[in-house]
C-alpha positions in Angstrom: 41.5 -2.9 126.9 43.6 -3.8 130.0 45.0 -1.1 132.2 48.7 -1.6 132.6 50.3 0.0 135.6 54.1 0.5 135.5 55.1 1.1 139.1 56.8 -0.2 142.2 54.9 -1.1 145.4 57.3 0.8 147.7 57.2 4.1 145.7 55.2 6.9 147.4 53.8 8.3 144.1 53.0 4.8 142.9 51.0 4.2 146.1 49.2 7.4 145.6 47.8 6.2 142.2 47.4 2.7 143.5 44.9 3.8 146.1 42.6 5.0 143.4 42.5 1.6 141.8 41.7 0.0 145.1 39.1 2.5 146.2 36.9 1.6 143.2 38.1 -2.0 142.7 39.4 -1.2 139.2 41.1 -4.2 137.6 44.6 -3.7 136.2 47.8 -5.5 135.2 50.8 -4.9 137.4 53.9 -4.1 135.4 56.3 -4.0 138.3 59.5 -2.0 137.8 62.6 -3.5 139.2 66.0 -5.0 138.2 64.5 -8.4 137.8 61.9 -7.1 135.3 63.9 -6.0 132.3 61.0 -6.2 129.8 58.9 -3.9 132.0 61.8 -1.5 132.4 62.4 -1.3 128.7 58.8 -0.7 127.8 58.5 2.0 130.6 61.6 3.8 129.4 60.5 3.7 125.8 57.1 5.2 126.6 58.4 7.8 129.1 62.0 8.9 128.6 61.8 11.0 131.8 61.9 7.7 133.7 59.6 8.6 136.6 57.0 6.3 138.2 54.1 5.6 137.9 53.0 5.3 134.3 49.6 4.0 133.1 49.1 2.5 129.6 45.6 2.0 128.3 45.6 0.8 124.7 47.4 3.5 122.7 47.3 6.1 125.5 50.0 6.6 128.0 49.2 8.6 131.1 52.0 10.0 133.3 51.9 11.5 136.8 50.0 10.1 139.7 47.5 13.0 139.9 46.6 12.7 136.2 46.4 8.9 136.4 43.8 9.3 139.2 41.8 11.8 137.2 42.0 9.6 134.2 40.7 6.6 136.1 37.7 8.7 137.3 36.9 9.6 133.7 37.3 6.2 132.3 36.4 3.9 135.2 34.0 5.8 137.4 33.0 4.0 140.6 31.2 4.6 143.9 34.0 6.6 145.3 34.3 9.9 143.5 37.8 11.2 144.0 37.3 14.6 142.4 34.1 16.5 143.3 31.6 17.6 140.6 31.3 21.0 142.2 34.0 23.2 140.6 34.8 25.1 143.9 35.1 21.8 145.8 37.3 20.3 143.0 39.5 23.4 143.2 40.0 22.8 147.0 40.7 19.2 146.3 43.4 20.0 143.7 44.9 22.6 145.9 45.3 20.1 148.8 46.7 17.5 146.3 49.4 20.1 145.3 50.1 20.9 149.0 50.9 17.3 149.8 53.0 16.7 146.7 54.9 20.0 147.0 55.2 20.6 150.7 55.2 17.1 152.3 56.3 14.7 149.6 59.1 16.9 148.0 60.9 17.8 151.2 60.5 14.3 152.5 62.1 12.9 149.4 64.9 15.5 149.6 66.0 14.0 152.9 65.7 10.4 151.7 67.7 11.1 148.5 70.4 12.8 150.4 70.8 9.7 152.5 71.8 7.6 149.4 74.3 10.1 148.0 78.0 9.6 148.3 79.4 11.3 151.4 81.2 13.9 149.3 77.9 15.0 147.7 75.8 15.3 150.9 73.7 18.5 151.2 73.2 19.2 155.0 71.9 22.7 154.3 69.3 21.3 151.9 68.3 18.7 154.4 67.9 21.3 157.2 65.8 23.4 154.7 63.6 20.4 153.9 63.0 19.7 157.6 62.0 23.3 158.2 59.6 23.0 155.3 58.1 19.9 156.9 57.7 21.6 160.2 55.9 24.5 158.6 53.7 22.2 156.6 52.8 20.1 159.7 51.9 23.3 161.5 49.6 24.6 158.8 48.0 21.2 158.2 47.4 20.5 161.9 45.2 23.7 162.0 43.4 22.7 158.7 42.6 19.2 160.0 41.0 20.5 163.1 37.9 21.4 161.1 37.6 18.5 158.6 37.7 14.7 158.5 39.5 14.3 155.2 42.0 16.5 153.4 39.5 18.6 151.4 36.4 18.2 153.6 34.1 15.4 154.7 34.6 13.2 151.6 37.6 11.1 150.8 39.2 12.4 147.6 42.2 12.7 145.4 43.8 14.9 148.1 43.7 11.9 150.5 45.3 9.7 147.9 48.2 12.2 147.9 48.2 12.6 151.7 48.5 8.9 152.5 52.0 8.1 151.3 53.2 11.6 151.9 52.4 11.6 155.6 53.2 7.9 155.9 56.8 8.3 154.8 57.3 11.9 156.1 56.7 10.7 159.7 59.4 8.2 159.2 61.8 10.9 158.0 60.8 13.8 160.2 58.5 12.7 163.0 55.1 14.4 163.4 55.4 15.6 167.0 52.7 14.8 169.6 51.7 18.5 169.7 50.3 18.0 166.2 47.3 16.1 167.5 44.9 16.7 164.6 47.5 15.8 162.0 48.5 12.6 163.8 44.9 11.6 164.1 44.4 12.2 160.3 47.5 10.1 159.5 45.9 7.3 161.6 42.7 7.6 159.6 44.6 7.3 156.4 46.3 4.1 157.5 43.0 2.6 158.5 41.5 3.2 155.1 41.3 -0.3 153.4 42.8 0.9 150.1 45.9 2.4 151.7 46.2 -0.4 154.2 46.4 -2.8 151.3 49.1 -0.7 149.6 51.1 -0.5 152.8 50.9 -4.3 153.3 51.9 -5.0 149.7 55.0 -2.8 150.2 56.2 -4.4 153.4 58.6 -6.9 151.8 60.6 -3.9 150.5 61.1 -2.0 153.8 64.7 -2.9 154.0 65.2 -0.6 150.9 64.4 2.5 153.0 67.8 4.2 153.3 67.1 5.8 156.6 65.9 2.6 158.1 62.2 1.8 158.3 60.8 2.2 161.9 59.3 -0.9 163.5 55.7 0.4 163.3 52.9 1.2 160.8 
């Protein structure tokens, strides 16, 4: 059965799941979601009325949410890179860091981005300030954490790094990671150098003009 991946290359959560495919060279069928792909849109909406990306279809099974897609791939298509450790305590740390990146980096980052595309009358400056404060707090905590480890959950690349990659990639565009956060900036560089994420970034380059705050001329 072919794995069908309903997603868009420029989406942060889609990139998170895409990294897992590339880490273990898992074949799949791209079902790109966009206005020029009405059949893909219709099938995606029918299978997941919440209308959030990405979605994975595998035969009769539909798998939603990037974290769950990554865990599903590990169960069904295990490869040389194990993205969730066997040891329960290590797996717990990995899942915790995955939640950290989704909740405290990705969510406030997206709050700033979504505010930029709202009509002027619906802007939320207080919410944006709150999101930026959350990012500053998250950067501070994460900079300390990364002083003692190579990857997000330790010395092995994992699910947590799949989450970290697009989170920190776009967050630095939205709310710059200051030079004082040396460990965090070095970690972001390591993520960008990872072949799986570098490939996802390159595939998304044609869509950078979509970024509502203006994509910086870097990365």
